[in-house]
N, CA, C and O atoms as a GROMACS GRO file, in nm:
protein
  412
    1MET      N    1  -3.536  -1.230   1.072
    1MET     CA    2  -3.462  -1.147   1.164
    1MET      C    3  -3.361  -1.063   1.085
    1MET      O    4  -3.275  -1.116   1.014
    2SER      N    5  -3.372  -0.935   1.096
    2SER     CA    6  -3.286  -0.842   1.025
    2SER      C    7  -3.166  -0.806   1.111
    2SER      O    8  -3.179  -0.782   1.232
    3ARG      N    9  -3.048  -0.801   1.048
    3ARG     CA   10  -2.926  -0.761   1.119
    3ARG      C   11  -2.885  -0.622   1.073
    3ARG      O   12  -2.905  -0.584   0.958
    4SER      N   13  -2.827  -0.551   1.163
    4SER     CA   14  -2.776  -0.419   1.131
    4SER      C   15  -2.624  -0.422   1.147
    4SER      O   16  -2.573  -0.462   1.251
    5TYR      N   17  -2.555  -0.381   1.044
    5TYR     CA   18  -2.410  -0.379   1.048
    5TYR      C   19  -2.361  -0.234   1.049
    5TYR      O   20  -2.426  -0.146   0.992
    6PRO      N   21  -2.248  -0.210   1.113
    6PRO     CA   22  -2.194  -0.073   1.112
    6PRO      C   23  -2.156  -0.032   0.971
    6PRO      O   24  -2.109  -0.114   0.891
    7ARG      N   25  -2.175   0.093   0.941
    7ARG     CA   26  -2.140   0.147   0.810
    7ARG      C   27  -2.007   0.221   0.822
    7ARG      O   28  -1.978   0.283   0.925
    8PHE      N   29  -1.929   0.212   0.717
    8PHE     CA   30  -1.802   0.285   0.714
    8PHE      C   31  -1.764   0.310   0.569
    8PHE      O   32  -1.815   0.246   0.477
    9LYS      N   33  -1.674   0.403   0.551
    9LYS     CA   34  -1.623   0.434   0.417
    9LYS      C   35  -1.488   0.365   0.400
    9LYS      O   36  -1.402   0.372   0.488
   10ALA      N   37  -1.472   0.298   0.286
   10ALA     CA   38  -1.346   0.233   0.252
   10ALA      C   39  -1.284   0.302   0.131
   10ALA      O   40  -1.355   0.353   0.045
   11ALA      N   41  -1.153   0.302   0.126
   11ALA     CA   42  -1.081   0.358   0.012
   11ALA      C   43  -0.998   0.246  -0.052
   11ALA      O   44  -0.910   0.190   0.012
   12ALA      N   45  -1.028   0.216  -0.176
   12ALA     CA   46  -0.949   0.120  -0.254
   12ALA      C   47  -0.852   0.202  -0.338
   12ALA      O   48  -0.892   0.265  -0.436
   13CYS      N   49  -0.728   0.200  -0.301
   13CYS     CA   50  -0.627   0.283  -0.368
   13CYS      C   51  -0.581   0.216  -0.497
   13CYS      O   52  -0.493   0.130  -0.495
   14HIS      N   53  -0.640   0.255  -0.605
   14HIS     CA   54  -0.602   0.206  -0.737
   14HIS      C   55  -0.488   0.296  -0.785
   14HIS      O   56  -0.508   0.388  -0.864
   15ALA      N   57  -0.370   0.266  -0.734
   15ALA     CA   58  -0.255   0.352  -0.759
   15ALA      C   59  -0.135   0.266  -0.796
   15ALA      O   60  -0.125   0.151  -0.756
   16ALA      N   61  -0.047   0.324  -0.872
   16ALA     CA   62   0.077   0.254  -0.909
   16ALA      C   63   0.183   0.281  -0.802
   16ALA      O   64   0.188   0.390  -0.746
   17PRO      N   65   0.268   0.182  -0.775
   17PRO     CA   66   0.380   0.207  -0.685
   17PRO      C   67   0.486   0.291  -0.755
   17PRO      O   68   0.478   0.314  -0.876
   18VAL      N   69   0.583   0.337  -0.680
   18VAL     CA   70   0.701   0.399  -0.740
   18VAL      C   71   0.786   0.281  -0.786
   18VAL      O   72   0.835   0.203  -0.704
   19PHE      N   73   0.805   0.268  -0.916
   19PHE     CA   74   0.863   0.149  -0.976
   19PHE      C   75   0.993   0.106  -0.909
   19PHE      O   76   1.092   0.179  -0.910
   20LEU      N   77   0.989  -0.014  -0.852
   20LEU     CA   78   1.105  -0.077  -0.788
   20LEU      C   79   1.174   0.011  -0.685
   20LEU      O   80   1.297   0.014  -0.677
   21ASP      N   81   1.094   0.084  -0.607
   21ASP     CA   82   1.148   0.166  -0.499
   21ASP      C   83   1.057   0.152  -0.378
   21ASP      O   84   0.959   0.225  -0.363
   22ALA      N   85   1.091   0.057  -0.292
   22ALA     CA   86   1.006   0.025  -0.177
   22ALA      C   87   0.991   0.144  -0.081
   22ALA      O   88   0.882   0.168  -0.031
   23ALA      N   89   1.099   0.216  -0.056
   23ALA     CA   90   1.094   0.329   0.038
   23ALA      C   91   1.001   0.439  -0.013
   23ALA      O   92   0.918   0.491   0.062
   24LYS      N   93   1.015   0.475  -0.140
   24LYS     CA   94   0.929   0.580  -0.194
   24LYS      C   95   0.784   0.532  -0.208
   24LYS      O   96   0.691   0.612  -0.195
   25THR      N   97   0.765   0.403  -0.235
   25THR     CA   98   0.630   0.350  -0.243
   25THR      C   99   0.564   0.352  -0.104
   25THR      O  100   0.445   0.380  -0.093
   26ALA      N  101   0.640   0.323  -0.001
   26ALA     CA  102   0.586   0.331   0.136
   26ALA      C  103   0.546   0.475   0.167
   26ALA      O  104   0.441   0.498   0.227
   27ASP      N  105   0.628   0.571   0.127
   27ASP     CA  106   0.592   0.712   0.147
   27ASP      C  107   0.464   0.747   0.072
   27ASP      O  108   0.378   0.818   0.123
   28LYS      N  109   0.452   0.697  -0.050
   28LYS     CA  110   0.331   0.721  -0.130
   28LYS      C  111   0.209   0.660  -0.061
   28LYS      O  112   0.102   0.720  -0.058
   29ALA      N  113   0.225   0.539  -0.007
   29ALA     CA  114   0.116   0.474   0.065
   29ALA      C  115   0.073   0.559   0.184
   29ALA      O  116  -0.047   0.573   0.211
   30CYS      N  117   0.168   0.615   0.255
   30CYS     CA  118   0.136   0.700   0.371
   30CYS      C  119   0.058   0.824   0.327
   30CYS      O  120  -0.037   0.864   0.393
   31ASP      N  121   0.099   0.884   0.216
   31ASP     CA  122   0.026   1.000   0.162
   31ASP      C  123  -0.117   0.962   0.124
   31ASP      O  124  -0.210   1.038   0.148
   32LEU      N  125  -0.132   0.845   0.063
   32LEU     CA  126  -0.266   0.800   0.023
   32LEU      C  127  -0.354   0.768   0.144
   32LEU      O  128  -0.474   0.792   0.142
   33ILE      N  129  -0.294   0.714   0.249
   33ILE     CA  130  -0.367   0.687   0.374
   33ILE      C  131  -0.416   0.819   0.432
   33ILE      O  132  -0.530   0.829   0.476
   34ALA      N  133  -0.330   0.920   0.434
   34ALA     CA  134  -0.367   1.051   0.487
   34ALA      C  135  -0.482   1.111   0.406
   34ALA      O  136  -0.579   1.162   0.463
   35GLU      N  137  -0.471   1.106   0.273
   35GLU     CA  138  -0.576   1.161   0.188
   35GLU      C  139  -0.708   1.088   0.208
   35GLU      O  140  -0.814   1.151   0.219
   36ALA      N  141  -0.703   0.957   0.214
   36ALA     CA  142  -0.825   0.879   0.234
   36ALA      C  143  -0.889   0.910   0.368
   36ALA      O  144  -1.011   0.922   0.378
   37SER      N  145  -0.808   0.924   0.470
   37SER     CA  146  -0.860   0.957   0.603
   37SER      C  147  -0.926   1.094   0.605
   37SER      O  148  -1.032   1.112   0.664
   38ARG      N  149  -0.861   1.192   0.540
   38ARG     CA  150  -0.921   1.326   0.532
   38ARG      C  151  -1.057   1.323   0.463
   38ARG      O  152  -1.142   1.409   0.487
   39ASN      N  153  -1.077   1.225   0.377
   39ASN     CA  154  -1.203   1.211   0.304
   39ASN      C  155  -1.298   1.113   0.371
   39ASN      O  156  -1.396   1.070   0.310
   40GLY      N  157  -1.270   1.076   0.496
   40GLY     CA  158  -1.361   0.997   0.575
   40GLY      C  159  -1.345   0.847   0.571
   40GLY      O  160  -1.428   0.775   0.627
   41ALA      N  161  -1.240   0.796   0.505
   41ALA     CA  162  -1.221   0.651   0.498
   41ALA      C  163  -1.175   0.596   0.633
   41ALA      O  164  -1.090   0.654   0.700
   42LYS      N  165  -1.233   0.485   0.669
   42LYS     CA  166  -1.193   0.414   0.791
   42LYS      C  167  -1.110   0.290   0.758
   42LYS      O  168  -1.043   0.235   0.845
   43LEU      N  169  -1.115   0.247   0.632
   43LEU     CA  170  -1.039   0.132   0.583
   43LEU      C  171  -0.973   0.174   0.452
   43LEU      O  172  -1.039   0.226   0.362
   44VAL      N  173  -0.842   0.150   0.442
   44VAL     CA  174  -0.766   0.186   0.322
   44VAL      C  175  -0.695   0.060   0.275
   44VAL      O  176  -0.621  -0.003   0.351
   45VAL      N  177  -0.716   0.023   0.149
   45VAL     CA  178  -0.653  -0.097   0.094
   45VAL      C  179  -0.573  -0.064  -0.031
   45VAL      O  180  -0.602   0.033  -0.102
   46PHE      N  181  -0.472  -0.147  -0.055
   46PHE     CA  182  -0.381  -0.128  -0.168
   46PHE      C  183  -0.378  -0.253  -0.254
   46PHE      O  184  -0.417  -0.360  -0.208
   47PRO      N  185  -0.332  -0.240  -0.379
   47PRO     CA  186  -0.324  -0.356  -0.468
   47PRO      C  187  -0.224  -0.461  -0.417
   47PRO      O  188  -0.135  -0.431  -0.337
   48GLU      N  189  -0.243  -0.582  -0.464
   48GLU     CA  190  -0.150  -0.690  -0.434
   48GLU      C  191  -0.009  -0.647  -0.475
   48GLU      O  192   0.011  -0.589  -0.581
   49SER      N  193   0.086  -0.675  -0.390
   49SER     CA  194   0.227  -0.645  -0.417
   49SER      C  195   0.254  -0.497  -0.442
   49SER      O  196   0.342  -0.463  -0.521
   50PHE      N  197   0.179  -0.411  -0.377
   50PHE     CA  198   0.199  -0.266  -0.396
   50PHE      C  199   0.342  -0.228  -0.362
   50PHE      O  200   0.406  -0.150  -0.434
   51ILE      N  201   0.392  -0.282  -0.253
   51ILE     CA  202   0.532  -0.260  -0.215
   51ILE      C  203   0.604  -0.394  -0.233
   51ILE      O  204   0.564  -0.490  -0.168
   52PRO      N  205   0.703  -0.406  -0.315
   52PRO     CA  206   0.772  -0.307  -0.395
   52PRO      C  207   0.717  -0.292  -0.537
   52PRO      O  208   0.770  -0.212  -0.614
   53GLY      N  209   0.615  -0.366  -0.572
   53GLY     CA  210   0.556  -0.359  -0.706
   53GLY      C  211   0.528  -0.498  -0.758
   53GLY      O  212   0.589  -0.596  -0.716
   54PHE      N  213   0.435  -0.505  -0.850
   54PHE     CA  214   0.398  -0.634  -0.909
   54PHE      C  215   0.480  -0.658  -1.035
   54PHE      O  216   0.491  -0.569  -1.119
   55PRO      N  217   0.539  -0.777  -1.050
   55PRO     CA  218   0.626  -0.804  -1.165
   55PRO      C  219   0.547  -0.832  -1.293
   55PRO      O  220   0.545  -0.945  -1.342
   56LEU      N  221   0.484  -0.730  -1.345
   56LEU     CA  222   0.405  -0.744  -1.466
   56LEU      C  223   0.488  -0.797  -1.583
   56LEU      O  224   0.437  -0.869  -1.669
   57TRP      N  225   0.616  -0.762  -1.586
   57TRP     CA  226   0.702  -0.805  -1.695
   57TRP      C  227   0.710  -0.957  -1.706
   57TRP      O  228   0.743  -1.008  -1.812
   58ALA      N  229   0.681  -1.030  -1.598
   58ALA     CA  230   0.688  -1.176  -1.600
   58ALA      C  231   0.592  -1.237  -1.702
   58ALA      O  232   0.617  -1.345  -1.754
   59ALA      N  233   0.484  -1.166  -1.731
   59ALA     CA  234   0.386  -1.215  -1.828
   59ALA      C  235   0.418  -1.168  -1.970
   59ALA      O  236   0.351  -1.210  -2.065
   60LEU      N  237   0.518  -1.085  -1.985
   60LEU     CA  238   0.545  -1.025  -2.115
   60LEU      C  239   0.663  -1.088  -2.189
   60LEU      O  240   0.671  -1.080  -2.311
   61GLN      N  241   0.754  -1.149  -2.114
   61GLN     CA  242   0.870  -1.209  -2.179
   61GLN      C  243   0.926  -1.321  -2.092
   61GLN      O  244   0.892  -1.333  -1.975
   62ALA      N  245   1.011  -1.401  -2.151
   62ALA     CA  246   1.071  -1.514  -2.079
   62ALA      C  247   1.154  -1.462  -1.962
   62ALA      O  248   1.219  -1.358  -1.973
   63PRO      N  249   1.154  -1.534  -1.848
   63PRO     CA  250   1.229  -1.490  -1.730
   63PRO      C  251   1.376  -1.462  -1.757
   63PRO      O  252   1.434  -1.371  -1.696
   64ILE      N  253   1.438  -1.537  -1.846
   64ILE     CA  254   1.580  -1.514  -1.876
   64ILE      C  255   1.604  -1.375  -1.933
   64ILE      O  256   1.713  -1.319  -1.919
   65ARG      N  257   1.502  -1.319  -1.998
   65ARG     CA  258   1.516  -1.186  -2.058
   65ARG      C  259   1.488  -1.073  -1.958
   65ARG      O  260   1.519  -0.956  -1.984
   66SER      N  261   1.429  -1.108  -1.844
   66SER     CA  262   1.396  -1.005  -1.745
   66SER      C  263   1.464  -1.030  -1.611
   66SER      O  264   1.418  -0.985  -1.506
   67HIS      N  265   1.575  -1.102  -1.616
   67HIS     CA  266   1.648  -1.135  -1.494
   67HIS      C  267   1.686  -1.010  -1.414
   67HIS      O  268   1.675  -1.009  -1.291
   68ASP      N  269   1.728  -0.906  -1.481
   68ASP     CA  270   1.769  -0.784  -1.410
   68ASP      C  271   1.651  -0.721  -1.335
   68ASP      O  272   1.668  -0.668  -1.225
   69PHE      N  273   1.532  -0.728  -1.394
   69PHE     CA  274   1.413  -0.676  -1.324
   69PHE      C  275   1.383  -0.759  -1.200
   69PHE      O  276   1.351  -0.705  -1.094
   70PHE      N  277   1.394  -0.893  -1.213
   70PHE     CA  278   1.368  -0.979  -1.096
   70PHE      C  279   1.472  -0.955  -0.987
   70PHE      O  280   1.438  -0.956  -0.868
   71ALA      N  281   1.596  -0.934  -1.026
   71ALA     CA  282   1.700  -0.905  -0.927
   71ALA      C  283   1.670  -0.773  -0.856
   71ALA      O  284   1.686  -0.762  -0.734
   72ALA      N  285   1.626  -0.673  -0.931
   72ALA     CA  286   1.591  -0.543  -0.871
   72ALA      C  287   1.470  -0.558  -0.779
   72ALA      O  288   1.465  -0.498  -0.671
   73LEU      N  289   1.372  -0.638  -0.821
   73LEU     CA  290   1.253  -0.661  -0.738
   73LEU      C  291   1.293  -0.729  -0.606
   73LEU      O  292   1.247  -0.689  -0.500
   74ALA      N  293   1.376  -0.830  -0.614
   74ALA     CA  294   1.422  -0.899  -0.493
   74ALA      C  295   1.498  -0.803  -0.402
   74ALA      O  296   1.488  -0.811  -0.279
   75GLY      N  297   1.575  -0.714  -0.462
   75GLY     CA  298   1.650  -0.616  -0.384
   75GLY      C  299   1.562  -0.516  -0.311
   75GLY      O  300   1.605  -0.454  -0.213
   76GLU      N  301   1.439  -0.499  -0.357
   76GLU     CA  302   1.344  -0.406  -0.296
   76GLU      C  303   1.242  -0.476  -0.205
   76GLU      O  304   1.148  -0.412  -0.157
   77ALA      N  305   1.260  -0.606  -0.183
   77ALA     CA  306   1.168  -0.681  -0.097
   77ALA      C  307   1.165  -0.620   0.042
   77ALA      O  308   1.266  -0.570   0.091
   78VAL      N  309   1.049  -0.625   0.105
   78VAL     CA  310   1.034  -0.566   0.239
   78VAL      C  311   1.005  -0.676   0.341
   78VAL      O  312   0.956  -0.784   0.307
   79LEU      N  313   1.036  -0.647   0.465
   79LEU     CA  314   1.007  -0.736   0.577
   79LEU      C  315   0.892  -0.676   0.658
   79LEU      O  316   0.877  -0.554   0.665
   80LEU      N  317   0.813  -0.762   0.718
   80LEU     CA  318   0.700  -0.711   0.798
   80LEU      C  319   0.746  -0.620   0.911
   80LEU      O  320   0.675  -0.527   0.950
   81ASP      N  321   0.865  -0.646   0.964
   81ASP     CA  322   0.916  -0.560   1.072
   81ASP      C  323   1.020  -0.460   1.021
   81ASP      O  324   1.096  -0.403   1.099
   82GLY      N  325   1.023  -0.438   0.889
   82GLY     CA  326   1.118  -0.345   0.830
   82GLY      C  327   1.068  -0.201   0.832
   82GLY      O  328   0.954  -0.175   0.871
   83PRO      N  329   1.151  -0.108   0.790
   83PRO     CA  330   1.116   0.034   0.798
   83PRO      C  331   1.001   0.075   0.707
   83PRO      O  332   0.923   0.164   0.743
   84GLU      N  333   0.988   0.012   0.590
   84GLU     CA  334   0.881   0.052   0.499
   84GLU      C  335   0.744   0.019   0.557
   84GLU      O  336   0.655   0.104   0.560
   85ILE      N  337   0.727  -0.102   0.603
   85ILE     CA  338   0.599  -0.142   0.662
   85ILE      C  339   0.577  -0.068   0.794
   85ILE      O  340   0.463  -0.038   0.831
   86GLY      N  341   0.686  -0.038   0.865
   86GLY     CA  342   0.675   0.041   0.988
   86GLY      C  343   0.616   0.178   0.961
   86GLY      O  344   0.532   0.226   1.037
   87LYS      N  345   0.658   0.242   0.852
   87LYS     CA  346   0.602   0.373   0.814
   87LYS      C  347   0.452   0.362   0.785
   87LYS      O  348   0.374   0.446   0.829
   88VAL      N  349   0.415   0.259   0.711
   88VAL     CA  350   0.274   0.241   0.676
   88VAL      C  351   0.191   0.214   0.802
   88VAL      O  352   0.081   0.267   0.816
   89ARG      N  353   0.242   0.133   0.891
   89ARG     CA  354   0.172   0.106   1.017
   89ARG      C  355   0.155   0.234   1.098
   89ARG      O  356   0.048   0.260   1.154
   90THR      N  357   0.260   0.312   1.105
   90THR     CA  358   0.253   0.439   1.180
   90THR      C  359   0.147   0.531   1.121
   90THR      O  360   0.069   0.592   1.194
   91ALA      N  361   0.145   0.542   0.988
   91ALA     CA  362   0.044   0.627   0.923
   91ALA      C  363  -0.096   0.574   0.950
   91ALA      O  364  -0.188   0.652   0.977
   92ALA      N  365  -0.114   0.443   0.944
   92ALA     CA  366  -0.245   0.384   0.969
   92ALA      C  367  -0.292   0.416   1.111
   92ALA      O  368  -0.407   0.454   1.132
   93ARG      N  369  -0.202   0.401   1.207
   93ARG     CA  370  -0.238   0.434   1.347
   93ARG      C  371  -0.267   0.583   1.362
   93ARG      O  372  -0.366   0.622   1.426
   94ARG      N  373  -0.183   0.665   1.304
   94ARG     CA  374  -0.200   0.811   1.316
   94ARG      C  375  -0.334   0.856   1.259
   94ARG      O  376  -0.408   0.930   1.324
   95TYR      N  377  -0.365   0.812   1.140
   95TYR     CA  378  -0.487   0.858   1.075
   95TYR      C  379  -0.610   0.787   1.126
   95TYR      O  380  -0.721   0.839   1.110
   96ALA      N  381  -0.596   0.669   1.187
   96ALA     CA  382  -0.710   0.606   1.253
   96ALA      C  383  -0.750   0.692   1.372
   96ALA      O  384  -0.868   0.715   1.397
   97SER      N  385  -0.650   0.741   1.447
   97SER     CA  386  -0.678   0.829   1.560
   97SER      C  387  -0.735   0.961   1.511
   97SER      O  388  -0.828   1.016   1.572
   98TRP      N  389  -0.681   1.012   1.402
   98TRP     CA  390  -0.726   1.140   1.347
   98TRP      C  391  -0.872   1.131   1.304
   98TRP      O  392  -0.951   1.222   1.331
   99SER      N  393  -0.908   1.022   1.238
   99SER     CA  394  -1.047   1.011   1.189
   99SER      C  395  -1.145   0.986   1.303
   99SER      O  396  -1.262   1.022   1.291
  100ARG      N  397  -1.100   0.926   1.412
  100ARG     CA  398  -1.190   0.904   1.526
  100ARG      C  399  -1.224   1.036   1.595
  100ARG      O  400  -1.330   1.050   1.655
  101SER      N  401  -1.132   1.133   1.587
  101SER     CA  402  -1.158   1.260   1.654
  101SER      C  403  -1.240   1.356   1.567
  101SER      O  404  -1.269   1.469   1.608
  102ASP      N  405  -1.278   1.310   1.446
  102ASP     CA  406  -1.365   1.383   1.356
  102ASP      C  407  -1.317   1.526   1.328
  102ASP      O  408  -1.389   1.623   1.352
  103HIS      N  409  -1.196   1.539   1.278
  103HIS     CA  410  -1.142   1.670   1.236
  103HIS      C  411  -1.209   1.716   1.110
  103HIS      O  412  -1.178   1.824   1.060
   0.00000   0.00000   0.00000
């Protein structure tokens, strides 16, 4: 028995965040969602810890030497009901509607 699944285009955004700036990274995510939608994507995904960024420095030196980076990262942490994620949700809804109308 053969199954048929719906086909769709996905966009895997292999992009860097704006380093330790959650608000600007959220804006960048919204721009990438818009671009992906214009190119026919129905699903847009981002790297782990895109907002506020992945602490790559943790693998490069002892934590005591990168305390200031960790403090900055914690200061840029986002909440699910915060403004940064709210912007991304709004863009996702907007461009989901836009792509359904086949502009």
